[in-house]
C-alpha positions in Angstrom: -40.3 91.3 -119.8 -43.1 92.3 -117.5 -45.3 95.3 -118.0 -47.4 97.5 -115.8 -49.7 100.4 -116.4 -49.2 104.2 -116.3 -47.2 105.3 -113.3 -46.8 102.0 -111.6 -44.2 99.2 -112.0 -41.0 98.2 -110.5 -39.0 101.1 -109.0 -35.4 101.1 -107.8 -32.1 99.9 -109.1 -31.5 96.8 -111.2 -32.3 93.6 -109.4 -29.9 90.7 -108.7 -30.8 89.0 -111.9 -29.8 92.1 -113.8 -33.3 93.2 -114.8 -33.7 96.9 -115.4 -36.8 98.9 -114.5 -37.7 101.2 -117.4 -40.5 103.7 -118.1 -41.5 105.0 -121.5 -44.6 106.2 -123.2 -47.2 104.0 -125.0 -46.7 106.2 -128.1 -46.0 104.3 -131.4 -42.5 105.6 -131.7 -41.5 104.3 -128.3 -43.2 100.9 -128.6 -41.7 100.5 -132.1 -38.2 101.3 -130.8 -38.4 99.2 -127.7 -40.4 96.2 -129.0 -37.4 93.9 -129.8 -35.4 94.6 -126.6 -38.5 94.6 -124.4 -39.5 91.2 -125.6 -36.1 89.5 -125.3 -35.3 89.3 -129.0 -32.0 91.2 -128.8 -29.2 88.7 -127.9 -27.4 89.6 -124.7 -29.7 92.5 -123.8 -30.8 93.0 -120.2 -34.3 91.9 -119.3 -36.7 94.8 -118.7 -39.5 95.5 -116.4 -41.6 98.0 -118.4 -43.9 100.7 -117.1 -45.9 102.9 -119.5 -46.3 106.5 -118.6 -46.7 109.8 -120.6 -43.5 111.9 -120.7 -44.8 114.5 -118.2 -44.9 111.7 -115.7 -41.6 110.1 -116.6 -39.9 113.5 -116.1 -41.1 113.5 -112.5 -40.2 109.8 -112.1 -36.6 110.6 -113.2 -36.4 113.6 -110.8 -37.3 111.1 -108.0 -34.7 108.6 -109.2 -37.4 106.0 -109.5 -36.3 103.9 -112.5 -33.1 102.6 -114.0 -33.9 103.8 -117.6 -36.5 106.4 -118.7 -37.7 108.3 -121.7 -37.8 112.0 -120.7 -37.9 115.4 -122.3 -34.6 116.9 -123.3 -35.7 120.0 -121.5 -35.6 118.1 -118.2 -32.0 117.0 -118.6 -30.4 119.9 -116.6 -32.2 118.6 -113.5 -31.3 114.9 -114.1 -27.7 114.5 -115.4 -26.1 114.2 -112.1 -27.7 110.9 -111.5 -28.5 109.8 -115.1 -26.5 109.6 -118.3 -27.9 110.6 -121.7 -27.9 107.6 -124.0 -26.7 108.3 -127.6 -29.7 106.5 -129.1 -33.3 105.5 -128.7 -34.7 109.0 -128.4 -36.7 111.4 -130.6 -35.0 114.1 -132.6 -35.7 115.1 -136.2 -36.7 117.7 -138.7 -40.2 118.8 -139.5 -41.5 117.2 -136.3 -41.9 120.1 -133.9 -44.8 121.0 -131.6 -47.6 123.2 -133.0 -49.5 126.1 -131.6 -53.2 125.7 -132.5 -56.1 128.2 -132.3 -59.8 128.2 -133.2 -59.4 131.0 -135.8 -56.5 131.7 -138.2 -54.4 134.5 -136.8 -50.9 135.8 -136.4 -48.5 135.0 -133.5 -49.0 138.5 -132.0 -52.6 137.6 -131.3 -51.4 135.4 -128.4 -50.3 138.4 -126.4 -52.0 138.1 -123.0 -53.9 134.9 -124.0 -54.4 131.6 -122.2 -52.4 128.7 -123.7 -52.7 125.1 -122.8 -49.5 123.1 -122.7 -48.8 119.4 -122.0 -46.1 120.0 -119.3 -44.0 122.8 -118.0 -40.9 120.6 -118.1 -41.4 119.4 -121.6 -39.2 120.2 -124.6 -42.3 121.4 -126.4 -42.9 124.1 -123.7 -39.2 125.1 -123.8 -39.3 125.5 -127.6 -42.6 127.4 -127.1 -41.1 129.8 -124.6 -38.1 130.5 -126.9 -40.5 131.1 -129.8 -42.8 133.3 -127.8 -39.9 135.5 -126.7 -39.2 136.2 -130.4 -42.7 136.3 -131.8 -45.2 137.5 -129.1 -44.5 141.1 -127.9 -45.4 141.4 -124.3 -45.7 137.7 -123.9 -48.6 135.3 -123.6 -51.0 135.3 -120.6 -51.9 132.3 -118.4 -50.3 128.9 -119.0 -52.6 125.9 -118.3 -51.1 122.4 -118.0 -53.3 119.6 -119.1 -52.9 116.1 -120.6 -51.9 116.5 -124.3 -55.0 114.5 -125.5 -57.3 117.1 -123.8 -55.7 120.1 -125.4 -57.3 120.1 -128.8 -60.9 119.7 -127.4 -60.2 122.5 -125.0 -59.1 124.8 -127.8 -62.1 123.8 -129.9 -64.5 124.3 -127.1 -63.1 127.7 -126.1 -61.8 126.7 -122.7 -58.4 128.1 -123.7 -57.3 130.5 -126.4 -54.6 128.3 -127.9 -52.9 125.0 -127.3 -49.4 123.6 -127.7 -49.7 120.1 -129.1 -47.3 117.2 -129.8 -47.2 113.7 -131.2 -50.0 112.6 -133.6 -51.8 115.9 -133.1 -49.8 117.1 -136.1 -51.8 114.8 -138.3 -55.3 115.2 -136.6 -55.8 118.8 -135.6 -57.8 119.7 -138.6 -60.4 117.1 -137.5 -61.1 119.5 -134.6 -61.6 122.5 -136.9 -58.4 124.1 -135.6 -55.8 126.2 -137.3 -52.0 126.1 -137.0 -50.7 129.4 -135.7 -47.1 128.4 -135.6 -44.7 125.4 -135.8 -42.1 125.5 -133.0 -39.9 123.2 -135.0 -39.9 125.4 -138.0 -38.8 128.3 -135.8 -36.1 126.3 -134.2 -34.7 125.0 -137.4 -34.8 128.4 -139.1 -33.0 130.1 -136.2 -30.4 127.3 -135.5 -30.2 125.1 -138.6 -30.2 122.1 -136.1 -32.7 119.2 -135.8 -35.4 119.4 -133.1 -34.6 117.6 -129.9 -37.7 116.2 -128.3 -37.4 113.1 -126.1 -34.2 111.5 -124.6 -33.4 108.1 -123.2 -31.5 108.2 -119.9 -30.0 105.5 -117.6 -28.5 105.5 -114.1 -24.8 106.4 -114.1 -24.5 103.9 -111.2 -25.0 101.1 -113.7 -21.4 101.6 -114.8 -19.8 102.2 -118.1 -19.9 98.6 -119.3 -23.6 98.1 -118.6 -24.5 101.5 -120.0 -22.6 100.8 -123.2 -24.3 97.4 -123.5 -27.7 99.0 -123.0 -27.0 101.5 -125.7 -26.0 98.8 -128.1 -29.1 96.8 -127.3 -31.3 99.8 -128.1 -29.5 100.4 -131.4 -30.1 96.8 -132.3 -33.7 97.0 -131.3 -34.2 100.0 -133.6 -32.6 98.3 -136.5 -34.6 95.1 -136.0 -37.8 97.2 -136.0 -36.8 98.8 -139.3 -35.8 95.5 -140.8 -39.1 93.8 -139.9 -41.8 96.4 -139.1 -44.5 93.7 -138.9 -42.9 92.2 -135.8 -43.6 95.3 -133.7 -47.1 95.9 -135.1 -49.0 94.0 -132.4 -47.1 95.8 -129.6 -47.5 99.2 -131.3 -51.2 98.9 -131.9 -52.0 97.3 -128.5 -50.7 100.5 -126.8 -51.8 103.1 -129.4 -54.9 104.0 -127.4 -57.5 104.0 -130.2 -55.1 105.6 -132.7 -55.8 104.9 -136.3 -53.2 102.5 -137.7 -52.3 104.9 -140.5 -51.7 107.7 -138.0 -49.5 105.3 -136.0 -47.4 104.7 -139.1 -47.1 108.4 -139.8 -46.1 108.9 -136.1 -43.3 106.3 -136.4 -42.2 107.6 -139.7 -41.8 111.1 -138.3 -40.2 110.4 -134.9 -38.0 107.3 -135.6 -35.1 108.3 -137.8 -31.3 108.2 -138.1 -31.0 110.2 -134.8 -32.9 107.4 -133.0 -30.2 104.9 -134.0 -27.4 107.4 -133.1 -27.5 111.0 -132.0 -24.3 111.7 -134.0 -22.6 115.1 -134.2 -25.8 117.0 -135.3 -27.9 115.4 -132.6 -25.5 116.3 -129.8 -25.2 119.8 -131.3 -29.0 120.2 -131.2 -29.3 119.1 -127.6 -26.4 121.3 -126.5 -27.7 124.2 -128.5 -31.2 123.9 -127.0 -30.1 123.7 -123.4 -27.4 126.4 -123.8 -29.8 128.8 -125.3 -32.4 128.0 -122.7 -29.9 128.5 -119.9 -28.9 131.9 -121.3 -32.5 132.9 -121.2 -32.7 131.8 -117.5 -35.2 129.0 -118.4 -33.1 126.0 -117.2 -29.9 125.6 -115.1 -26.7 125.6 -117.0 -25.1 122.3 -118.0 -21.8 121.2 -116.6 -19.1 120.9 -119.3 -19.1 117.1 -119.5 -22.8 116.6 -118.6 -23.6 115.0 -122.0 -20.6 112.7 -122.0 -21.4 109.0 -122.4 -21.0 106.7 -120.7 
């Protein structure tokens, strides 16, 4: 494995030695999942050239076709599935793990009408879930949407630069440290209205790799997940090295929330959640409609 920093790294198709270029976030759930396969501990798995980038960047990388394998937002799939296949494992779905809307003062959802809201990305699943929620809960709609890196959102809400913020990841565990209040949980709304798990981040790979290599890659990722569960201490150095000053206990909470049975295999409920999100969003005119076999693997 070789590594590079945010936004750099090897770009293009697999090289002659069979190495794959891959981009995923430095968040604990991703480094936990990919640790074994990225470090060559999964027998028969392809070698990887790893680039770390936040998911708002990997969404754009995928649109440019820049890497063989990427972690992206499920919300971005309608723009990507011609060139990339959705892998049935390695991603982030779950229950009780949705994005939150935070404010400085405790209030009701209707208070967001006409207000400024900071979001981490306009192509993120978090923002798509937010738009579906706001259509139901905020009469007249919110006001200005401001895109900013997710780690800047809570300070911006606290300091009054925006009226509310849509947060993801470990912010679920730390927002009270900023004196903020939870206005709404997008995941609770999604689960209450659909009964389905919350689709957040997907793993995609180039269709041009072919069915045999895509299947082998998926199996390698499943093995990597199970190896991480069997021996969590093995991934600890990799997780904490890239956790960006995150407290170790928060990193463990993050992994516990976002790495679950759907990470090992989407299964029937996982695919229903992805299809449900994108079908509903397409009906609202928020994303392009999916082709009938767009989610087929390989």
